[in-house]
GULO-107583 format. One record per residue (C-alpha): x, y, z. Coordinates in Angstrom, 2 decimals. Each point is the difference from the previous one (the first is absolute). Layout:
<recs>
+---------+---------+---------+
|      c1 |      c2 |      c3 |
+---------+---------+---------+
|       X |       Y |       Z |
...
+---------+---------+---------+
</recs>
This chain:
<recs>
+---------+---------+---------+
|      c1 |      c2 |      c3 |
+---------+---------+---------+
|   80.25 |  104.31 |   90.17 |
|   -0.35 |   -2.00 |    3.18 |
|    1.42 |   -3.42 |   -0.91 |
|    3.05 |   -0.10 |   -2.27 |
|    1.72 |   -3.35 |   -0.60 |
|    2.41 |    0.84 |   -2.81 |
|    1.93 |    3.01 |   -1.24 |
|    2.47 |    0.51 |   -2.84 |
|    1.33 |    2.70 |   -2.28 |
|    0.71 |   -1.15 |   -3.54 |
|    2.08 |    1.58 |   -2.74 |
|   -3.08 |    1.24 |   -1.91 |
|   -0.40 |    2.68 |    2.67 |
|   -2.97 |   -1.66 |    1.70 |
|   -0.41 |   -0.96 |    3.63 |
|   -2.04 |   -3.19 |    0.50 |
|   -1.90 |   -0.60 |    3.23 |
|   -1.64 |   -3.28 |    0.94 |
|   -3.24 |    0.94 |    1.74 |
|   -2.09 |   -2.50 |    1.96 |
|   -3.76 |    0.27 |   -0.20 |
|   -2.54 |   -1.49 |    2.39 |
|   -0.08 |   -3.16 |   -2.18 |
|    2.56 |   -1.59 |   -2.33 |
|   -2.10 |    1.17 |   -2.97 |
|    0.56 |    3.59 |    1.11 |
|    3.81 |   -0.27 |    0.19 |
|    1.75 |    2.03 |   -2.68 |
|    3.24 |    1.48 |   -1.22 |
|   -0.07 |    3.76 |   -0.35 |
|    2.51 |    1.63 |   -2.35 |
|    0.72 |    3.61 |    0.93 |
|    1.86 |    2.46 |   -2.15 |
|    2.00 |    0.61 |   -1.93 |
|    2.03 |    1.68 |    2.71 |
|    0.72 |    3.64 |   -0.92 |
|    3.46 |    1.50 |    0.59 |
|   -1.44 |    2.53 |    2.47 |
|   -2.08 |   -0.75 |    3.06 |
|   -3.76 |   -0.05 |   -0.37 |
|   -2.75 |   -0.40 |    2.63 |
|   -1.30 |   -3.25 |   -1.59 |
|    0.83 |   -2.40 |   -2.82 |
|   -2.64 |   -0.87 |   -2.58 |
|   -1.30 |   -3.58 |   -0.12 |
|    1.16 |   -1.31 |   -3.39 |
|   -1.14 |   -3.64 |    0.41 |
|   -2.13 |   -2.21 |    2.21 |
|    0.51 |   -3.73 |   -0.49 |
|   -2.06 |   -2.65 |    1.85 |
|    2.49 |   -2.37 |    1.59 |
|   -1.64 |   -2.42 |    2.46 |
|    2.43 |   -1.37 |    2.61 |
|    3.28 |    1.92 |   -0.41 |
|    3.06 |   -1.70 |    1.52 |
|    2.90 |    2.08 |   -1.32 |
|    0.97 |    2.83 |   -2.38 |
|    3.50 |    0.64 |   -1.33 |
|    1.21 |    2.62 |   -2.48 |
|    1.98 |   -1.60 |   -2.82 |
|    3.32 |    1.42 |   -1.14 |
|   -1.00 |   -0.93 |   -3.59 |
|   -3.19 |    2.11 |    0.24 |
|   -3.43 |   -0.71 |    1.40 |
|   -0.49 |   -2.01 |    3.15 |
|   -0.49 |   -3.49 |    1.40 |
|   -3.40 |   -0.77 |    1.50 |
|   -0.53 |   -3.06 |    2.21 |
|   -3.75 |   -0.23 |    0.50 |
|   -2.74 |   -2.63 |    0.14 |
|    2.64 |   -2.74 |    0.03 |
|    1.34 |    1.16 |   -3.42 |
|    3.32 |    1.61 |   -1.00 |
|   -0.29 |    2.77 |   -2.60 |
|    2.28 |    2.54 |   -1.65 |
|   -2.03 |    3.17 |   -0.62 |
|    0.39 |    3.36 |   -1.67 |
|   -2.38 |    2.81 |    0.90 |
|   -3.45 |   -1.59 |    0.27 |
|    0.75 |   -3.07 |   -2.20 |
|    1.38 |   -3.42 |    0.72 |
|    2.90 |   -0.61 |   -2.42 |
|    0.61 |   -3.61 |    1.00 |
|   -1.50 |   -2.43 |    2.46 |
|    2.51 |   -2.53 |    1.39 |
|   -2.74 |   -2.18 |    1.45 |
|   -0.81 |   -1.10 |    3.52 |
|    2.35 |    0.23 |    2.96 |
|    2.26 |   -3.07 |    0.19 |
|    0.50 |    0.36 |    3.77 |
|   -3.02 |   -1.94 |    1.33 |
|   -1.83 |    2.71 |    1.94 |
|    2.93 |    1.41 |    1.97 |
|   -0.35 |    3.78 |    0.43 |
|    2.17 |    2.30 |   -2.12 |
|    2.17 |    2.15 |    2.25 |
|    2.43 |    1.66 |   -2.43 |
|    1.16 |    0.19 |   -3.61 |
|    2.76 |    1.51 |   -2.09 |
|    1.44 |   -0.31 |   -3.50 |
|    3.29 |   -1.47 |   -1.16 |
|    2.32 |    1.97 |   -2.28 |
|   -1.93 |   -1.16 |   -3.11 |
|   -3.35 |    1.16 |    1.42 |
|   -1.24 |   -3.48 |    0.93 |
|   -2.22 |   -0.18 |    3.07 |
|    1.18 |   -1.66 |    3.24 |
|   -2.66 |   -0.66 |    2.65 |
|    0.51 |   -0.74 |    3.71 |
|   -2.69 |   -1.79 |    2.00 |
|   -0.56 |   -0.72 |    3.65 |
|    0.46 |   -3.77 |    0.22 |
|    0.36 |   -0.81 |   -3.69 |
|    3.48 |    1.42 |   -0.65 |
|    1.15 |    1.99 |   -3.05 |
|   -1.16 |   -0.34 |   -3.61 |
|    1.99 |    1.41 |   -2.92 |
|   -1.55 |    0.68 |   -3.42 |
|    2.30 |   -1.39 |   -2.68 |
|    0.42 |    1.27 |   -3.58 |
|   -2.58 |   -2.54 |   -1.25 |
|   -2.69 |    1.48 |    2.27 |
|   -0.02 |   -2.83 |    2.57 |
|    0.41 |    0.46 |    3.74 |
|    2.79 |   -2.15 |    1.46 |
|    0.15 |   -0.60 |    3.76 |
|    3.35 |    1.00 |    1.46 |
|    1.11 |   -3.42 |    1.22 |
|    3.22 |    1.16 |    1.71 |
|   -2.00 |    1.21 |    3.00 |
|   -0.64 |   -2.35 |    2.92 |
|   -3.48 |   -0.56 |    1.44 |
|    0.91 |    2.34 |    2.85 |
|    0.80 |    2.64 |   -2.62 |
|   -3.40 |   -0.20 |   -1.72 |
|   -1.50 |    2.78 |    2.14 |
|    1.01 |    3.08 |   -1.99 |
|   -0.34 |    3.61 |    1.12 |
|    2.10 |    1.86 |   -2.58 |
|    1.78 |   -0.33 |   -3.35 |
|    2.59 |    2.28 |   -1.57 |
|    2.03 |   -0.37 |   -3.21 |
|    3.39 |    1.75 |    0.09 |
|    1.96 |    1.46 |   -2.93 |
|    2.10 |   -3.16 |   -0.34 |
|   -3.04 |   -2.25 |   -0.44 |
|   -0.02 |   -1.43 |    3.52 |
|   -3.42 |   -0.58 |    1.51 |
|   -0.16 |    0.84 |    3.70 |
|   -2.73 |   -1.86 |    1.89 |
|   -1.14 |    1.18 |    3.44 |
|   -1.59 |   -2.88 |    1.91 |
|   -2.06 |   -0.37 |    3.16 |
|    2.62 |   -1.39 |    2.39 |
|    2.48 |   -1.57 |   -2.45 |
|    1.97 |    3.19 |   -0.64 |
|    1.02 |    1.76 |   -3.18 |
|    0.81 |   -2.28 |   -2.93 |
|    1.93 |    0.95 |   -3.14 |
|   -0.93 |   -1.93 |   -3.14 |
|    2.26 |    0.24 |   -3.03 |
|   -1.81 |   -0.82 |   -3.22 |
|    1.97 |   -2.61 |   -1.87 |
|    0.82 |    0.87 |   -3.59 |
|    1.87 |   -2.52 |   -2.09 |
|    1.65 |    1.17 |   -3.19 |
|    2.44 |   -1.76 |   -2.34 |
|    2.62 |    2.41 |   -1.30 |
|    0.12 |   -0.24 |   -3.79 |
|    3.81 |   -0.07 |   -0.01 |
|   -0.03 |   -3.20 |    2.09 |
|   -2.82 |   -1.85 |   -1.77 |
|    1.16 |   -3.50 |   -0.91 |
|    3.19 |    0.17 |    2.09 |
|    0.63 |   -2.50 |    2.81 |
|    0.47 |    2.35 |    2.99 |
|    1.85 |   -1.88 |    2.77 |
|    0.51 |    2.72 |    2.58 |
|   -1.05 |    3.51 |    0.88 |
|    0.99 |    2.56 |    2.58 |
|   -0.65 |    3.63 |    0.86 |
|    3.02 |    2.23 |    0.58 |
|    0.27 |    2.54 |    2.81 |
|   -1.00 |    2.69 |   -2.53 |
|   -3.22 |   -1.91 |   -0.89 |
|    1.30 |   -1.26 |   -3.34 |
|   -1.25 |   -3.45 |   -1.01 |
|    2.87 |   -2.31 |   -0.95 |
|   -0.92 |   -3.19 |   -1.86 |
|    2.09 |   -2.90 |   -1.15 |
|   -0.77 |   -2.02 |   -3.09 |
|    1.33 |   -3.35 |   -1.03 |
|    2.40 |    0.30 |   -2.94 |
|   -0.84 |   -2.11 |   -3.03 |
+---------+---------+---------+
</recs>
């Protein structure tokens, strides 16, 4: 294979290779495997999927893989598209990187268009906390604490903490007037007595 533009190993035991043909109609994904536990001289071709213009492949921690191709975002399993999330929302900027958050939602970095995060409703939300200078993205990484690390072209490394708001059931309906965190990371709240 002379021209590979994508490579991933997914949890089904397959290796997927994005192979460019001489024309966009000849571009395809090749699924090799499954991978045997011992070394073999060659892996069998299990699938060949026509793909057109492939921009990015990413193995999903929830199974299958993400395919960004032909201006469309798809979640795939083996040779089938499980869900199409529609066209790219980032106005023609090239995709440079992608990762998943802890829930398995896709996060896409572009060169010039910033970062887009797939929410639980299946909509891509632009990450508005980044400045215009930070919209040229080279790398994304989600750590174990849920922080997104964004590597930019000239604006450094940025940590983004996803905001999660939750009302504790025990405090629902109470007028909370103050709050503090102790040195041992215990949340101390004060309520107004009735």
